[in-house]
BATORFI-956564 format. One record per residue: residue number from 1; x, y, z of N, C-alpha, C, CB in turn; residue in one letter. Coordinates in steps of 0.1 Angstrom, whole numbers, plus 2048, in hexadecimal, padded with zeros to 3 digits. Glycine has a CB too. Layout:
# residues N
(atom NUM, (X, Y, Z), (X, Y, Z), (X, Y, Z), (X, Y, Z), 'A') ...
This chain:
# residues 187
(atom 1, (354, C48, CFF), (351, C4C, CF2), (35E, C51, CEB), (346, C58, CF2), 'M') (atom 2, (360, C4C, CDF), (36C, C51, CD8), (36A, C5F, CD3), (36E, C47, CCC), 'S') (atom 3, (376, C65, CD0), (376, C73, CCB), (36F, C73, CBD), (384, C78, CCB), 'S') (atom 4, (368, C7E, CBB), (362, C80, CAD), (36D, C81, CA3), (35A, C8D, CAD), 'P') (atom 5, (36A, C7C, C97), (374, C7C, C8C), (377, C8A, C87), (36F, C74, C80), 'H') (atom 6, (36D, C93, C86), (36F, CA0, C82), (36E, CAA, C8E), (364, CA4, C77), 'F') (atom 7, (377, CB4, C8E), (376, CBE, C98), (36D, CC9, C94), (384, CC4, C9B), 'S') (atom 8, (36A, CD2, C9D), (362, CDE, C99), (369, CE6, C8E), (360, CE7, CA6), 'V') (atom 9, (376, CE7, C90), (37E, CEF, C85), (37D, CE8, C78), (38C, CF0, C8A), 'S') (atom 10, (37E, CDA, C78), (37C, CD3, C6B), (36F, CD6, C65), (37E, CC4, C6E), 'D') (atom 11, (365, CD5, C6E), (357, CD7, C69), (355, CE5, C63), (34D, CD4, C74), 'T') (atom 12, (35A, CEF, C6A), (359, CFD, C64), (360, CFE, C57), (35F, D07, C6E), 'L') (atom 13, (36B, CF7, C56), (373, CF7, C49), (36B, CF0, C3E), (380, CF0, C4B), 'G') (atom 14, (364, CE5, C42), (35B, CDE, C38), (350, CE7, C33), (356, CD1, C3E), 'I') (atom 15, (34A, CEE, C3D), (33F, CF7, C39), (345, D03, C31), (339, CFD, C46), 'L') (atom 16, (351, D08, C34), (356, D13, C2B), (358, D0E, C1D), (364, D17, C31), 'R') (atom 17, (35D, D02, C1B), (35E, CFC, C0E), (351, CFB, C06), (365, CEE, C0F), 'L') (atom 18, (346, CFA, C0E), (339, CF8, C08), (335, D05, C00), (32E, CF6, C12), 'A') (atom 19, (33C, D10, C02), (339, D1C, BFA), (33D, D1A, BEC), (341, D28, C00), 'A') (atom 20, (346, D10, BE9), (34A, D0D, BDB), (341, D04, BD4), (358, D08, BDC), 'E') (atom 21, (337, CFE, BDB), (32E, CF4, BD6), (320, CFA, BD4), (32D, CE8, BDF), 'S') (atom 22, (31B, CF8, BC7), (30D, CFD, BC5), (303, CF4, BCD), (309, CFC, BB6), 'P') (atom 23, (2F8, CFA, BD0), (2ED, CF2, BD7), (2E3, CEE, BCD), (2E7, CFB, BE3), 'Y') (atom 24, (2E5, CE3, BC7), (2DC, CDD, BBD), (2DA, CE8, BB2), (2CF, CD8, BC3), 'E') (atom 25, (2CD, CEB, BAF), (2CA, CF5, BA5), (2C5, D02, BAB), (2BF, CF0, B9B), 'D') (atom 26, (2C9, D04, BB8), (2C4, D10, BBF), (2CD, D1C, BBD), (2C3, D0C, BCE), 'E') (atom 27, (2C9, D27, BC1), (2D0, D34, BBF), (2DB, D36, BC9), (2C7, D40, BC0), 'A') (atom 28, (2DD, D2D, BD3), (2E7, D2E, BDD), (2F1, D23, BDD), (2E0, D2F, BEB), 'V') (atom 29, (2FD, D25, BE3), (306, D1A, BE4), (303, D12, BF1), (315, D1F, BE4), 'N') (atom 30, (30A, D07, BF4), (307, CFF, BFF), (30A, D06, C0D), (30F, CF2, BFF), 'Q') (atom 31, (314, D0F, C0D), (316, D16, C1A), (30B, D20, C1C), (324, D1D, C19), 'L') (atom 32, (307, D28, C12), (2FC, D31, C14), (2F0, D2A, C19), (2F9, D39, C06), 'Q') (atom 33, (2ED, D1F, C13), (2E1, D17, C17), (2E2, D13, C25), (2E0, D0A, C0E), 'H') (atom 34, (2EE, D0E, C29), (2EF, D0A, C37), (2EE, D15, C41), (2FD, D03, C3A), 'A') (atom 35, (2F4, D21, C3D), (2F3, D2D, C46), (2E5, D32, C47), (2FD, D37, C41), 'L') (atom 36, (2DE, D32, C3C), (2D0, D37, C3C), (2C7, D2D, C44), (2CB, D38, C2E), 'Q') (atom 37, (2C9, D20, C43), (2C1, D17, C4B), (2C4, D19, C5A), (2C4, D08, C47), 'T') (atom 38, (2D1, D1A, C5E), (2D5, D1D, C6C), (2D0, D2A, C71), (2E4, D1C, C6D), 'A') (atom 39, (2D0, D34, C68), (2CB, D41, C6C), (2BD, D41, C70), (2CD, D4C, C61), 'Q') (atom 40, (2B5, D3A, C68), (2A7, D39, C6C), (2A5, D31, C79), (29F, D31, C61), 'Q') (atom 41, (2AC, D27, C7C), (2AC, D20, C88), (2B0, D29, C94), (2B4, D13, C88), 'A') (atom 42, (2BA, D31, C92), (2BF, D3A, C9C), (2B5, D45, C9E), (2CD, D41, C97), 'R') (atom 43, (2AF, D4B, C94), (2A5, D55, C95), (298, D51, C9C), (2A1, D5B, C87), 'D') (atom 44, (295, D44, C9B), (28A, D3E, CA1), (28C, D3B, CB0), (285, D31, C9A), 'A') (atom 45, (299, D3D, CB5), (29C, D3B, CC3), (29E, D2C, CC6), (291, D40, CCC), 'G') (atom 46, (2A2, D25, CBC), (2A4, D16, CBE), (2B0, D13, CC7), (2A6, D0F, CB1), 'S') (atom 47, (2AF, D08, CCD), (2BB, D04, CD6), (2C7, D00, CCD), (2B7, CF7, CDE), 'D') (atom 48, (2D2, CFF, CD4), (2DF, CFD, CCD), (2DF, CF1, CC4), (2EA, CFC, CD7), 'D') (atom 49, (2D9, CE6, CC8), (2D9, CDA, CC0), (2D1, CDC, CB3), (2D3, CCE, CC8), 'V') (atom 50, (2C6, CE3, CB4), (2BD, CE5, CA8), (2C5, CEE, C9F), (2B0, CEB, CAD), 'M') (atom 51, (2CB, CF9, CA4), (2D3, D02, C9B), (2DE, CFA, C94), (2D8, D0E, CA3), 'V') (atom 52, (2E5, CF2, C9C), (2F0, CEA, C96), (2EB, CE1, C8B), (2F8, CE2, CA1), 'A') (atom 53, (2E0, CDA, C8E), (2DA, CD1, C84), (2D6, CD9, C77), (2CE, CCA, C89), 'A') (atom 54, (2D1, CE5, C79), (2CE, CEE, C6E), (2DA, CF1, C66), (2C6, CFA, C72), 'A') (atom 55, (2E5, CF5, C6D), (2F1, CF8, C66), (2F7, CEC, C5F), (2FB, CFE, C70), 'L') (atom 56, (2F6, CE1, C64), (2FD, CD5, C5F), (2F4, CCB, C58), (303, CCD, C6A), 'L') (atom 57, (2E7, CCF, C55), (2DE, CC6, C4F), (2E2, CC0, C42), (2D1, CCC, C4D), 'H') (atom 58, (2EB, CC7, C3A), (2F0, CC1, C2D), (2FF, CBE, C2E), (2EE, CCB, C22), 'D') (atom 59, (304, CBC, C3A), (313, CB9, C3B), (316, CAB, C34), (317, CB8, C4A), 'I') (atom 60, (30C, CA3, C33), (30E, C96, C2C), (311, C97, C1D), (302, C8E, C2E), 'G') (atom 61, (310, CA3, C18), (314, CA6, C0A), (323, CA8, C08), (30C, CB1, C04), 'R') (atom 62, (329, CAC, C13), (337, CB0, C12), (341, CA4, C0F), (33C, CB6, C1F), 'A') (atom 63, (34A, CA6, C05), (353, C9B, C02), (35B, C95, C0D), (35D, CA0, BF7), 'P') (atom 64, (35F, C9D, C17), (367, C98, C22), (35E, C8F, C2B), (36D, CA4, C2A), 'A') (atom 65, (352, C93, C2D), (349, C8B, C35), (345, C7E, C2E), (33C, C94, C38), 'V') (atom 66, (342, C7F, C21), (33F, C73, C19), (34B, C6A, C19), (33C, C77, C0A), 'L') (atom 67, (357, C70, C18), (363, C67, C18), (365, C60, C25), (36F, C70, C15), 'G') (atom 68, (361, C65, C30), (362, C5F, C3D), (357, C55, C40), (363, C69, C48), 'Y') (atom 69, (34B, C59, C3D), (33F, C51, C41), (33A, C48, C35), (334, C59, C45), 'Y') (atom 70, (33F, C4A, C29), (33B, C41, C1E), (330, C48, C16), (337, C34, C23), 'G') (atom 71, (32F, C43, C0A), (324, C48, C02), (316, C45, C07), (326, C43, BF3), 'E') (atom 72, (30D, C4D, C04), (2FF, C4B, C08), (2F8, C58, C06), (2FE, C47, C16), 'G') (atom 73, (2EB, C58, C08), (2E3, C64, C07), (2E7, C6E, C12), (2D3, C61, C08), 'V') (atom 74, (2E7, C7A, C0E), (2EE, C84, C17), (2E8, C85, C25), (2ED, C92, C10), 'H') (atom 75, (2DA, C83, C26), (2D4, C85, C33), (2D9, C7A, C3D), (2C5, C85, C32), 'E') (atom 76, (2DB, C6E, C38), (2DF, C63, C40), (2EE, C64, C43), (2DC, C55, C3A), 'Y') (atom 77, (2F6, C68, C3A), (304, C6B, C3C), (306, C76, C47), (30C, C6E, C2F), 'V') (atom 78, (2FE, C80, C45), (2FE, C8B, C4F), (2F9, C87, C5C), (2F5, C97, C4A), 'G') (atom 79, (2F0, C7E, C5D), (2EB, C79, C6A), (2F6, C71, C71), (2DF, C70, C68), 'A') (atom 80, (2FE, C6A, C6A), (309, C63, C70), (313, C6D, C76), (311, C59, C66), 'K') (atom 81, (316, C77, C6E), (31F, C82, C72), (31A, C88, C80), (321, C8D, C68), 'F') (atom 82, (30D, C8B, C80), (307, C92, C8C), (306, C88, C97), (2FA, C97, C88), 'C') (atom 83, (304, C7C, C95), (303, C72, CA0), (311, C71, CA7), (2FF, C64, C9B), 'A') (atom 84, (31C, C71, C9F), (329, C70, CA4), (32E, C7D, CAB), (333, C6D, C9A), 'E') (atom 85, (329, C89, CA6), (32F, C95, CAA), (326, C9D, CB3), (332, C9D, C9F), 'H') (atom 86, (319, C9C, CB2), (310, CA4, CBA), (307, C9C, CC3), (307, CAD, CB1), 'I') (atom 87, (2FC, C96, CBE), (2F3, C8E, CC6), (2EA, C86, CBD), (2EB, C97, CCF), 'S') (atom 88, (2E3, C7D, CC3), (2D9, C75, CBC), (2CD, C7E, CB7), (2D3, C6A, CC4), 'E') (atom 89, (2CA, C88, CBE), (2BF, C92, CBA), (2C4, C99, CAD), (2BC, C9C, CC5), 'R') (atom 90, (2D0, C9E, CAD), (2D5, CA5, CA1), (2D5, C9B, C95), (2E3, CAB, CA4), 'A') (atom 91, (2DA, C8F, C98), (2DA, C85, C8E), (2CC, C82, C88), (2E0, C78, C93), 'A') (atom 92, (2C2, C81, C91), (2B5, C7F, C8C), (2B0, C8B, C83), (2AB, C7D, C98), 'Y') (atom 93, (2B2, C97, C88), (2AE, CA2, C80), (2B4, CA3, C72), (2B1, CAF, C88), 'L') (atom 94, (2C1, CA1, C72), (2C8, CA1, C65), (2C3, C95, C5C), (2D7, CA1, C67), 'V') (atom 95, (2C2, C8A, C62), (2BE, C7E, C5B), (2B0, C7E, C56), (2C0, C72, C63), 'G') (atom 96, (2A8, C86, C5C), (29A, C87, C58), (296, C93, C51), (291, C86, C65), 'Q') (atom 97, (29F, C9C, C4D), (29B, CA8, C46), (296, CA6, C38), (2A7, CB2, C46), 'H') (atom 98, (29A, C9B, C32), (294, C97, C25), (287, C90, C27), (29E, C8E, C1D), 'V') (atom 99, (286, C86, C2F), (278, C80, C32), (26E, C8A, C37), (27A, C75, C3C), 'P') (atom 100, (273, C94, C3E), (26A, C9F, C43), (263, CA6, C37), (271, CA9, C4C), 'A') (atom 101, (26A, CA8, C2C), (264, CAE, C20), (259, CA5, C1B), (26F, CB0, C15), 'K') (atom 102, (25B, C98, C1B), (251, C8F, C16), (245, C8F, C20), (257, C80, C15), 'R') (atom 103, (248, C90, C2D), (23D, C91, C37), (235, C9E, C35), (244, C91, C45), 'Y') (atom 104, (23C, CA9, C34), (234, CB6, C32), (22C, CB6, C26), (23E, CC1, C33), 'L') (atom 105, (231, CB1, C1B), (229, CB0, C0E), (21D, CA8, C10), (232, CAB, C03), 'V') (atom 106, (21E, C9D, C18), (213, C94, C1A), (208, C9A, C24), (218, C87, C20), 'A') (atom 107, (20D, CA2, C2E), (204, CA6, C39), (200, CB5, C38), (20B, CA4, C46), 'T') (atom 108, (207, CBC, C30), (204, CCB, C2E), (204, CCE, C1F), (20E, CD4, C36), 'H') (atom 109, (1F9, CCB, C18), (1F9, CCD, C09), (1FF, CDA, C04), (1EB, CCB, C04), 'P') (atom 110, (1FC, CE5, C0B), (201, CF2, C07), (210, CF3, C08), (1FB, CFD, C0F), 'A') (atom 111, (216, CEB, C10), (225, CEB, C12), (22C, CE9, C04), (229, CE0, C1C), 'Y') (atom 112, (227, CE0, BFC), (22D, CDD, BEF), (22D, CE8, BE6), (226, CD1, BE9), 'G') (atom 113, (223, CF1, BE7), (222, CFD, BDE), (22E, D06, BE0), (215, D04, BE1), 'D') (atom 114, (235, D06, BEB), (240, D0F, BED), (24E, D09, BEA), (240, D14, BFB), 'N') (atom 115, (24E, CFC, BE6), (25B, CF6, BE3), (261, CFB, BD6), (259, CE6, BE2), 'L') (atom 116, (26E, CFC, BD6), (275, D00, BCA), (274, CF5, BBF), (284, D04, BCD), 'S') (atom 117, (277, CF9, BB3), (277, CEF, BA8), (281, CE3, BAB), (27A, CF5, B9B), 'A') (atom 118, (28C, CE6, BB0), (296, CDC, BB3), (291, CD3, BBE), (2A4, CE2, BB7), 'A') (atom 119, (28A, CD9, BC8), (285, CD1, BD3), (279, CC8, BCF), (280, CDA, BDF), 'S') (atom 120, (272, CCD, BC6), (267, CC4, BC0), (26D, CB9, BB8), (25E, CCD, BB7), 'I') (atom 121, (277, CBB, BB0), (27E, CB0, BA9), (284, CA6, BB3), (289, CB6, BA0), 'R') (atom 122, (28A, CAB, BBD), (290, CA1, BC7), (286, C9A, BCF), (29A, CA9, BD0), 'S') (atom 123, (27A, CA0, BD1), (26F, C99, BD8), (26B, C8C, BD0), (263, CA2, BD9), 'L') (atom 124, (26B, C8C, BC3), (268, C81, BBB), (272, C76, BBE), (267, C84, BAC), 'T') (atom 125, (27F, C79, BBD), (28A, C70, BC0), (289, C6A, BCE), (297, C76, BBD), 'R') (atom 126, (284, C72, BD7), (284, C6E, BE5), (278, C66, BE9), (285, C7B, BEE), 'Q') (atom 127, (26F, C64, BE0), (264, C5B, BE3), (256, C62, BE3), (266, C54, BEF), 'G') (atom 128, (256, C6F, BE1), (249, C76, BE1), (243, C77, BEE), (23F, C6F, BD7), 'G') (atom 129, (237, C7C, BEF), (230, C7D, BFC), (230, C70, C04), (222, C82, BFB), 'P') (atom 130, (231, C71, C11), (231, C65, C1A), (223, C5E, C19), (234, C68, C28), 'M') (atom 131, (223, C51, C1B), (216, C4A, C1C), (211, C4C, C2A), (219, C3A, C19), 'T') (atom 132, (204, C49, C2C), (1FF, C4A, C3A), (207, C42, C44), (1F0, C46, C3A), 'P') (atom 133, (20C, C37, C40), (214, C2F, C4A), (221, C36, C4D), (216, C21, C44), 'A') (atom 134, (227, C3C, C43), (234, C43, C45), (231, C4F, C4D), (23A, C47, C37), 'E') (atom 135, (226, C56, C4B), (223, C62, C53), (222, C5E, C62), (216, C69, C4E), 'V') (atom 136, (21A, C53, C64), (219, C4F, C72), (226, C4B, C79), (20F, C42, C73), 'A') (atom 137, (22F, C45, C71), (23C, C41, C76), (244, C4E, C79), (243, C38, C6D), 'Q') (atom 138, (244, C57, C70), (24B, C64, C72), (246, C6B, C7E), (24A, C6D, C65), 'F') (atom 139, (239, C6C, C80), (233, C73, C8B), (235, C6D, C98), (224, C75, C88), 'Q') (atom 140, (239, C60, C98), (23B, C59, CA5), (248, C5D, CAB), (23B, C4A, CA2), 'A') (atom 141, (251, C63, CA4), (25E, C67, CAA), (25C, C74, CB2), (269, C68, C9F), 'H') (atom 142, (263, C75, CBE), (261, C80, CC6), (267, C8D, CC0), (268, C7E, CD3), 'E') (atom 143, (270, C8C, CB6), (275, C99, CB0), (270, C9B, CA2), (284, C97, CB0), 'F') (atom 144, (265, C95, C9F), (260, C97, C91), (25C, CA5, C8E), (254, C8E, C8F), 'H') (atom 145, (257, CAD, C98), (253, CBB, C95), (260, CC3, C93), (24B, CC0, CA1), 'K') (atom 146, (26A, CC0, C9A), (277, CC7, C98), (27D, CC4, C8A), (281, CC3, CA2), 'D') (atom 147, (27B, CB8, C85), (280, CB4, C78), (278, CBB, C6D), (27F, CA5, C76), 'A') (atom 148, (26B, CBC, C6F), (262, CC4, C66), (266, CD3, C66), (253, CC2, C69), 'A') (atom 149, (269, CD8, C72), (26D, CE6, C72), (27A, CE9, C6B), (26E, CEB, C81), 'Q') (atom 150, (284, CE0, C6D), (290, CE1, C66), (28E, CE0, C57), (29A, CD6, C6B), 'L') (atom 151, (285, CD8, C53), (282, CD7, C45), (27D, CE4, C3F), (279, CCC, C42), 'R') (atom 152, (274, CEA, C47), (26E, CF7, C42), (279, D02, C41), (263, CFC, C4C), 'C') (atom 153, (283, D02, C4B), (28E, D0B, C4A), (296, D08, C3E), (296, D0B, C57), 'W') (atom 154, (299, CFB, C3B), (2A0, CF7, C30), (29A, CFC, C23), (2A1, CE7, C2F), 'D') (atom 155, (28D, CFB, C22), (286, CFF, C16), (287, D0F, C14), (278, CFB, C16), 'D') (atom 156, (288, D16, C1F), (289, D24, C1E), (297, D2A, C1E), (282, D2A, C2A), 'G') (atom 157, (2A0, D21, C1C), (2AF, D25, C1C), (2B5, D25, C0E), (2B6, D1C, C25), 'A') (atom 158, (2AE, D2C, C05), (2B3, D2B, BF7), (2B3, D39, BF0), (2AA, D22, BEF), 'K') (atom 159, (2B5, D43, BF9), (2B4, D51, BF4), (2C2, D57, BF3), (2AB, D59, BFE), 'D') (atom 160, (2C5, D5A, BE7), (2D3, D60, BE4), (2D5, D6D, BEB), (2D4, D62, BD5), 'R') (atom 161, (2CB, D74, BEF), (2CD, D81, BF5), (2CB, D81, C04), (2C3, D8B, BEF), 'T') (atom 162, (2C9, D76, C0A), (2C7, D75, C18), (2D4, D79, C20), (2C3, D66, C1D), 'A') (atom 163, (2D2, D80, C2B), (2DD, D84, C33), (2DD, D7A, C40), (2DC, D93, C38), 'I') (atom 164, (2E9, D75, C42), (2EA, D6B, C4D), (2F6, D6F, C56), (2EC, D5D, C48), 'T') (atom 165, (2F7, D69, C62), (303, D6A, C6A), (30E, D62, C63), (300, D64, C78), 'D') (atom 166, (31A, D66, C65), (326, D60, C60), (327, D52, C66), (332, D68, C62), 'D') (atom 167, (32E, D49, C5E), (330, D3B, C63), (338, D3B, C70), (338, D34, C58), 'L') (atom 168, (341, D44, C72), (349, D45, C7E), (340, D47, C8B), (354, D4F, C7E), 'S') (atom 169, (334, D4D, C89), (32B, D4F, C94), (326, D42, C9A), (320, D59, C90), 'S') (atom 170, (327, D37, C93), (322, D2A, C98), (32D, D22, C9F), (31D, D23, C8C), 'Y') (atom 171, (339, D27, C9F), (344, D1F, CA5), (341, D1C, CB4), (351, D27, CA4), 'E') (atom 172, (33E, D26, CBC), (33B, D23, CCA), (330, D19, CCC), (339, D30, CD2), 'D') (atom 173, (325, D1B, CC4), (31A, D12, CC5), (31E, D04, CC2), (30F, D16, CBB), 'L') (atom 174, (326, D02, CB8), (32B, CF4, CB4), (333, CEE, CC0), (333, CF4, CA7), 'L') (atom 175, (33C, CF6, CC6), (344, CF1, CD1), (33A, CED, CDD), (34D, CFC, CD6), 'Y') (atom 176, (330, CF4, CDF), (326, CF1, CEA), (31F, CE4, CE7), (31C, CFC, CEB), 'R') (atom 177, (31D, CE0, CDB), (315, CD4, CD8), (31E, CC8, CD4), (30B, CD6, CCD), 'V') (atom 178, (32B, CCB, CD1), (333, CC0, CCC), (335, CB5, CD6), (341, CC6, CC8), 'W') (atom 179, (335, CA9, CD2), (336, C9D, CDB), (344, C9E, CE2), (335, C90, CD3), 'S') (atom 180, (343, C9D, CEF), (34F, C9D, CF7), (356, CAA, CF8), (359, C93, CF1), 'G') (atom 181, (350, CB5, CF2), (357, CC2, CF2), (355, CC8, D00), (351, CCA, CE7), 'S') (atom 182, (360, CCF, D03), (35F, CD8, D0F), (361, CE6, D09), (36B, CD5, D1A), 'T') (atom 183, (36B, CED, D0D), (36D, CFB, D07), (377, CFA, CFC), (372, D04, D12), 'S') (atom 184, (37D, CEF, CF9), (387, CEE, CEF), (383, CE4, CE4), (395, CE9, CF4), 'A') (atom 185, (389, CE5, CD8), (386, CDC, CCD), (388, CCE, CD2), (38E, CE0, CC1), 'D') (atom 186, (37F, CC4, CCF), (381, CB7, CD5), (38C, CAE, CCF), (374, CB0, CD3), 'P') (atom 187, (392, CB2, CC4), (39D, CAA, CBE), (3AA, CAF, CC0), (39A, CA7, CB0), 'T') 
């Protein structure tokens, strides 16, 4: 396996820069959103890959990541990043966090009542609720429940007053899950 393009240090730097980027029309910036999503995963006792996927679920929005993997919708760009750097499971979770919203709207009608205005607008662009055939296909994947859980954390990560662990607290976790990583940065 070739070395990952981005190191853990690079990735932490990319996330730090996300503090300068608004998160759509939400009250938080992209770093706050990532930290809140990861905090929920951490608080739920999730495994390292799930926490890393929660932290990195929107990494595909970052200019450096887009520049390397090419333009595309952020969830699929982020999935490429996670496939190269973490695992196929992390890639699936990141790649499916948008379809998971469509799934949850289709299968849990009350779920849509809690979406922010920006999330409701993006749902329309993303194709609206899944069709029954799409629901069946989504449910056929072994990690579909994890993707739906990540989506719920994503939706709950838009609180300007939320208190989270600092970004640096995720460094060791990222080293543990990083492809080819031992105790040192892989690049």
